[in-house]
N, C-alpha and C positions, 0 to 999 in steps of 0.2 A: 545704511539707517544707523549703526553705530555710531557714526560721523554727525547725523541731526541727535540722537541722543545726546552726544557730548556738547552739542551746542544748546542743545536745553537745558542742561544742568548747569553751563556755564553761566547761563543767562537768569537760571532761578538763584544762581548763587550771588549775581548782582543785583538781583533785586533785593535779596535777605540782606547784604551789605549795606543797600543802601536804607533800607527800612532801621537796621539798626544804628547807622550814623545818624539818623534822625532822631534815633530816641537817646542817643548815647548821653544828652547832658542832664535827662531824665535818669538813665541808668546810675551816673556818677552820683547825683545827689541822695538817693535812696540805697537802703541795702539789700536790695533786692538779687542783686548778683553774687553778692557774697555767700550767700547760702546754696548757690546753686553750683559751685566752683569744683570741678573733680581735681583729678592728678595733673593731668595736660589740657582738659579743655575745663571750658564753661558753658553753664546752659541757659540762653536768650530767650524768655518769651516775647515773641513778635505777634501782636494783636493786629495788624493791620494790613495783614497778605489774604488776598482773596485768593480760597481755595477754591477750582475748578469744579462744577456743578453741574447736573441736568436742569435744565427750567422747561417745564411743561406748559404747551398753550391751553386757552381755555377749553377747545374741544377734547382734550384729552383727560377731563375732570373725572368722567364717568369710570365706572368699575365695577367689582362683586358687591352684591347687593344691593342693587337697583330695584326701585318698584316699590309697590304699596307697601307699608308695614302697619301692624296692630297699634293700636292706643296704646300709649306707654313705652313703645320701645325707643331705645336711645337712636336716635340718626347716625351719631358719628362716634365712635369710643371714645370714652370719658364724659361724654355730655348724658344730661340725665338728672333727675331729683338727687341733690345731694351730692353730685360729681362737681368736682372745679375744673372750670374751661381751660381747655388748651390755649398757649399764647398763639397769635398770628403773625409776629413781628421775626424778622430773620435773625439769627443767633450771632454772635459775634465770634471769627475763627480765631483761636488761638494757635500758634505754632511754636513749637518749643525748637531750636537751632542750637547745635553745638558750634563753638566757635573757640580757637585755639588762642594761647596768650599771646602768642606772636602776632596773631590776626588783631587781636584786643588792641595790643599796643598800637599798632599801625595805625587802627581809626581812632585811636586817642592822640597820636602824632598828629595825623590830619587833620583833626577836630579843633583841637589845641595851636594848630601850629607851632608844635615844638621842633626844635632843629635837635639834630641828632649830634649826641653827646661825645665830646672830644676826650678820651682817656688822660689823667694825667702823669706824663712820661710814658706815655705808650711807645714812642719811638726807642726808650731804654728798657723797656719789660720785652723779653723774647722765650720762646721756646723752640726745641730744636727737635727736629724729626730728620728721616732717613727713609727716601724716596729712591726705588730703582727705575733706574731712568735708561739703559744702555748694556753694551758688552763691553769686556776687556779681556786681552789676553793671559794674563795674570790674576790669581785671586785665590780664595780658600779652596777646597774640596765641597765644602757644604754649598758655597754658590755656583757651582759648577753648572752649565745649562747640558742637558744631555743630549737633546734632539741637535742642537746646532753642534754640539762636538760631534755625535756620530756622523751628521753631513758632512762636516769638514773632512772628517775621516774617510768616510766612503768616496768622497769626490777625489781624495788622492790616490786609492786604490784604484778607482777607475784611471785615471791619468797615468798613473805609473806602469796599468796595466796587469796588477796582481789580484784584480778582481774575479773569483771562479764563482758563477751562479749558482754551480752544484754546493759548492761550500763555501757559503756567502758568510765568510770569519772577518770580522772588521775589528782590529786592534787601533784605538788611539793612541798616538804619541804625542810626546808634549806640545809639539807645535799645532796640535788638532784642536786643543781643550780652549773653549772660549767658558769666560766667566762673567754671572750678572755684576753690574758695576750700580753705584749708587751715588747719591749726593746729599749733601747735607741741606735742609730746606729749614730756614730761620723765619718764625711769623711772630707776629707781635701779640704777644699775651696781656689779657685786661680781667681783672679781677676787681672786684667791688666790695665794701662792707656797708651795709647800712645799719645805723644804731638809732631806734628811736626811743626819745624820751618822753615820758608823759608824767605830770603832775599830778598826782591821786591825791590832793590834801582835802580837806572838808569843803571847799569853793567850788570843787569840779565836779558837775553834777553827772548824771549818765547820759543827758543830751551831749554835752561837750565831749565825753568819752567816745560817743557812737560816731561825733563827727572827725573825730580823731581814725576812728578804725575804718570807714569809709575814704576817707584822704590817704591813708597810708598802704590801701588795697591798691589804687591807681598809681601812687608814687612806685609801689613795688613791681607793678605790671611793667611800666615804663622803663624804668632803671634794669629790671631782669633781660629786657629786650635788647640792650646796650651794650651788656656785659658776657662774656663766656662764662664766668664762675661768680656769683654773688653770697655772700653771707650776710645773714640779719640776724643781730641782736635786738635784745628791748631790754629798758631800763626804766623801772618806775620809782617814782621818789616822793615822800612828803618833808619831814625833817630829817630823813634818811634815805638812801638809795639802795636800792638793789637790784640785782639782774633777775629775771624772770623768762619763762616761757613767753608763747604768743597769745595762749589762751588764757591766762593769767595776767597779762598785760591789760586784755581789754575789758577782764570782769573782774578786778580787783576794786573794792569799796574800802575805804579807808579816810581815817579822818587826821585831823591835826593840822601842826603848821607846815611852811615850806622852806626847805634852805636849798636852793638850784645849785650851790656850788657842790652840794653833794653827788649829783648827778655827775657833773662834768668831771669828778675826780675819778667817778667809776668809769664812765668814758674813758679817759687817759688812761687806766688801767688796764683795759680791755684791748686797747691799740698798744701799748705795750709790751704785753704778754704774746700776742697772737698775728698782729697786723702792721709788718713794716710800712711804714708810709712812702717808702720809696717802690715798693712792690705791690700797694695795695691803693684802689681808687676809694677816699673815705667820705659818707655822706650823714652826718649827723642830722638828725630832725627833731628838734624839740617842740614840745606841745605844752600849754600852760595857760592860765587866765590871766598872768601877769602879778601875781603876786608873790613877794618874797619875804622871809624873815625881817631883814633888817638893810639898812642903808650898807653897813658893812660888809656884808654878806654879797651885796650886789657889786660891790666893789672890788672883791677878789674873785667875781665872775669874770667883769671887765679886764681883769689882768690875766686870768687864764685863760679867755677867748684870745686877747690879742699875742701874747707870748708862746702859748703851747699849742691850741686848736686851729686857731686861723692858719699858721702856718704849714699844716700838717693834712687840711682838709680841702678837697675839691671845693665844695660849698659847706658853708653852715646856715642851716634853714631854720629861722624862727617864727614856728607859727600860734598866734593870740589867739586860743578860742573863747571867745568874750562869753562872760555869765554875768548876771545880778548880783553876784559874790566878791569876783573878781576886779581888783583897782585899775588894771593893766597898764600900771605902772613901770614893769620889765621893759615891755616894748618903747616906751617912752625914754628910758635911760638907754636902750641899745642905740637906738636912732639919735640921742645925744653925743654918744660918745662915739660910733662909728657911722658919720654920714657918708653916705655913698660908696661905702667898703666895698673891694670887688669880690671877697669870699660871704660876706654876712648877706644874709635873703631874708627879709620878714618879710609876716602877710597877716593880716587882721581875717579873722573868721566868724564873723558875729552869728553866722548861721549855715543851716545845710545849702542854701543857693549861693553860699560865697566861695563851695569847696572847687567847683571849677576854676575860678578865677585865681584861687590859691596854688593850685596846681600848677597853673600855667606860669604864675610869679616864682615855684620854687625849682622848675624844671626850664625855664625860658632862655635861660644863660648857655645851655648846652654845654656845662661844665662838669 
């Protein structure tokens, strides 16, 4: 019986997984899931699962209350003068299922055919631990194995004929003592820094910010599944850049001009103060509508990218969230200056329907 139940549970999980995967692209482009996430799991509404229920035949429609009634009596509950009529169509069953972020990342990788990320310098970044793997004749007294030492001493007493069952006194000598031994285990250590940079100038509207919020959720989900430790930092900028928390990042309303280099300078400061590029895999994601204050500032940005940022980043991702007020010029400048660059990845995001392809573009290199 227990085995049958386990099989049914496994089958149900497969049905749920298939339903989630079928609707995943819709979930990616809407904000429905972001409001349903908890600490370790995310709640997903699945409207197309048929929940088992009883179906009665025509002969079973009779019941209590059959027979003639008086004029004016209600035929069924809810019927009669002034009463609203009950519907006769079947309702849609919606089931809430909880899925871990690891499972969600796996589904995202399958749906978008994302390659596993190969951490930069993973072969050089290691952590050391110690594992007890056997026994040794020497060692510190704190690691002495009592049972094995006692058995060895008992065996020696029996073989030498000095063991007295009436007075079973066993005194281990130096040759009887056995100690736990260990070996050093060296394993790769992977750490990642994600930095989101968002243009909050007057030309970036609420719809553009919402697109960034949706896309960053899925970028986070995938990258966190690839690394043991992930730090996330947030930078907003118009003419001046500042670091903020996640809530402020997605709900700041500002106006004014745009100086992109201010965000790059703050990014470099964050990295310099706490994230050694030889120990951290660095992922900057910049989102803007493509406006910049001047050509001189754009030229400064290009120089900072080439000389300072590209050499230390796994990838540098620029997403242009297009709006009716943005010129889109910065993306053109990037593509003209760095055509086919192995670190730079650019994406056009005109609307929510483009989020899926943008995620695939940013994460498709597996770096």
